N, C-alpha and C positions, 0 to 999 in steps of 0.2 A: 375085269382088270381095274385096279385103282388108277384114277386119272387125277393128278394134282392140279391140273389147269382146266378151268371150265371151258375154254375155247377148244380143247380137244374133243369134248363131248359135242360141242357145236359143229366141229369139223365132220364128225361121223354122221350127225343129223343132216348135214348139208347134202350128203350124197344118198339120202334115203328117198325112196319114191314119194311123191306128193300128189294128193288129189287136187282137183281144181279149186276146191274151197280152202285148201291148205297153202296155196301159192303165196309166198312171202313177197313183200315189197323190197326191191333191190335198191331203188333210188327215188327220192322225191326231187323233181326238177325245180328249176328256179321259178317257173310259172305256177308251181303248186301241184302240177300233175304228178301222179305216182306211177312208177314203172315197175311192174312185177318181174320176178325172175322168169326169163323166157324158157320155153321148152327147147330141148336139144333133140337131135335124132338119137335113136337108140345106141348107135355106134359111138357117137360123140359123148353121150352121157356116160357110157361104160368106160370110155377112155379117161374122161375127167374124174370120174369116181375112183378109178384105179390109181391115177396119179395122186389124188388126194390121200388115199389110204397108204400109199408108199411114203408120202410126206409125213403122215402121222407116225408111221412105224419108224422112220428115220429119226424123227424128233424124239420119240420115246426112247429109242436106243441110245441117242447121244445128243441131248439138247445143246445147241450152239447157235452162234449168230447166223450161220448159214442155214441150219435146219429150221430156225425160226422164220427166216426169209422165205424159204421154199414152202413152208406151211401156209404162210400168209398169201403167197402168190397163187398157190393151188386153190385156196378158198376164193380169192378174187376172180379166178377164171370161172368159178361156179356162181359168180355174182353175189357172193356172200361178203360184201364189202365191209360191213360193220364187224363181222367176225375177223376178217383179215386185219383191220385196224386194231382190234383188240389184241391180236397176236403180236403185232409190231409194238404196241404200247407196252405189253408185258416184257417183250424182248429189250426194249429201251431202258427198263428198270435195271436190267442186268448189264446192258451194254450202252450206257448213256452217251458215249462219244462215238457211236457207230453212224458214220455218214451214210452207209449203205442202208441201214434200217430207216433212217430219216428220209432218204430218197424214196423208198417204197411207201412209207406211210404218207409222205407228202403227195405222191401220185394219187393214192386212194382218197385223200381228202379232196383233191380236185374232182375225182369221180363222183363223190357224194355232195359236191357243190359247196364245200367248206373252204373257200379260197384263202381266208385269213390264216387258218390253221396250216394250210399247205405252204403258204409263204413263210410262216414261222419255222416249219420243219426244214424246208428246202434252203432257206437262208442260213440256218444253223449248219446244215450239211455242207454248204459251200464254204463255210468258215473252217469246219473240221477237216475237209479234204485238201486244204492248201498244202502243197508240197508233196502230196502222195502221188506216186506214179499212176499213170492212166491204167485202169484195169478193165478188161473186157467183161461185159456183163452177159452171162449165159442167157439164152432165150428160153422162156417157158413155153412159147408158142412159136416154134422155129419157122423161118421163111422157107421159100421153095428150094433153096440151095442148102438149107441147114447151116448157114454161116452167120454167127452173131455179128451184128454191125455196130453196136453201141457200147460205150463205156459207162461206168457208173458216173464219172464226171460229166460226160455229155448229158446223161439223163437228169442229173441234178440241175444243171443250167437250163436245159430244155423245158423241164417242168416248172422251174421257177419263173422263167420268162412267160410261160403260158398262164400261170396263176395271176401274175401281174396284168397280163394282157386281158384276161377275162374280167378283171376288176376295172379295166379302163385306165390302169396306171402305166401308161405307155412309155414314159421316160424310164421307169424301173424295168419294164419289159425289154426295152432297147438295150440296156446295159447287160441284162442276163443273156439275151440272144447273141450279143457280140462276144461275150465270154464263151458261150456255147460254140459259136462258129470257130473260135480259136482252138477248140479241142476236137473238132471233127476230123476223123481219120479216113473217111471214104465218101464217095459221091452221094450215097443215100443220105448220110447225115448232113452233108453240106446243103443239099437241095431242100430237105425238110426244114432246116434251121433258116436258110435264106428266105424261104417262103414266109415264115412268121415274122422274120426281121423286115422283109419288104412291106408286109401289111402294117407292121408297127410304124415304120417310117412314113407310110402314107397317112396313117392316123395322126401323126405329128406334123403333117403337111411339109415333110422334108422330102419333097418329090424328086429333087435333083439327086439326092443321096440314094433314093430308092432306085432311080434309073441307073446310077453308077453300079449299084449292087447287082442288078440284072446283067449289066454288061460285063461284069467280072466273072460270071459263071461260065463253066465249060459249055461249049456248044453241043457236045454229045457226051453227057455224063453216063457212066455205067451204073444203071439202076437195077437193084435186085428186088426191092420191096416198096419203094416210095413212088410208084408210078403216078398216083393221084397228085402228089405234090409237084411232080415234074409237069403234069398237065396244067396245074394252076400257074406255074411259072410261065408256061407257054401262053396262057391266057394273058398274063400281065405284059408279055412281050408282043402281043398282037398276032401270035402265030396260030392260035386257036380261037374260035368264037365261043361265046358263053353257051350256046346251044349244044356245041360239040362236047363240052365239059359235062353238061347235065344229062346227056344221052348215054346212060349206063345200061348195058345189055343185061337181060335177066340171067344170062349164063355166066356173068362175071363172078369170079370167086370173091367172097366177102362183099357181096353187092351192097348190103346196107351200110357197111363201113365206107365203101367207095362213094356212095351217094352222099353220106354225111360230110365226108372230107371234101369232095369236089363241089358239092352244093354250097357249103359255107364259103368256099373260095369265090364262087360266082356271086353269091349274095353280097359278099364284102366288096367285090369289084364294082357292083352297081352302087353300093353305098358310097364308095369313094368317088364315083362318077356323079354323085349328087341325086341319083334316082332312088330316093328312099322308099317309094311305093314298090318298085320292082324288087328292091333288096328285101323288104319285108315279105313279099310274096315268096321269094326263094327261101328265106329263112323258115317260113312256115312249111314249105315242102320238105325241108330237112327234118323238121320236127315231126312230120308225118311218117318218117321212117322208124326203124326199130332199134337202131344202134345207139341207145341213149348214153352209152359210156364213151362214145367217140368224141374226140376233142372238137371236131367240127359241129357235132350236135350240141355240145355244151356251149360252144361259142355262139351258135345261132340262138340258143336260149338267152344268153347274156345280151345279145344285140336287141332281141325283141323286148326284153325286160326294160331296156333303156329307151326304146323307140315308142313303146305303147303305154 
């Protein structure tokens, strides 16, 4: 079949079996370490490959903003980040004012540690989406209740705040997270945003505001997927000890993601307490994990790059 876009060929290659010597590099970390595309279980690989083939078929049948987005997302779930970015870039040539496309490309620029490009995309997205009604963003990897919890607007502000935070631009991160909190529509979104907002305020030494933020949160929020952020909030409140946050059972679903998320929170807690040595120790533990695309993992890399 004739394929007018090179990334379609790359998409089909992405779900082809690879030998050990053919494993491609997914990401080069901030410390220069390269992370190869990991192995999936046979069942997971089959599901991801099937989803990608469907995305390719849908795109070929009717190229559109939406089918571009899903093609990019399915590639990213297979750790083919450069190919996903190529898809979004091609789409933006056709839809230059799509804040949805800019949101997704900005996210993946964060994943590959190109924070300036992420900020450029997400800032532009925040400008383009002004006045647009909040739109629920469908999940590519649904939570346990299969209930989408975020909007496109939430994701633009959330990722923009993160990109600034990772660069140490805390005043800019603060503004983005405040905008994000204003568009939160459920407890999961509030807790995740409040967590990063709290850490940003601590880095700006606005400790009274940070304490007021914690006091403003619900005592018993209804959480579907952001349990790790809720535990970090409990740490900040003094309701859980650091050791309890770091103790993640081997049976935990998405254990590597949980370790990265909770581990970074603990490391940052020590950093704000002035214990740089302990913070670095925890950040190294996070980087010993395998979820190199997790925001906690990337944040731990960024902290160590500044501290060492």
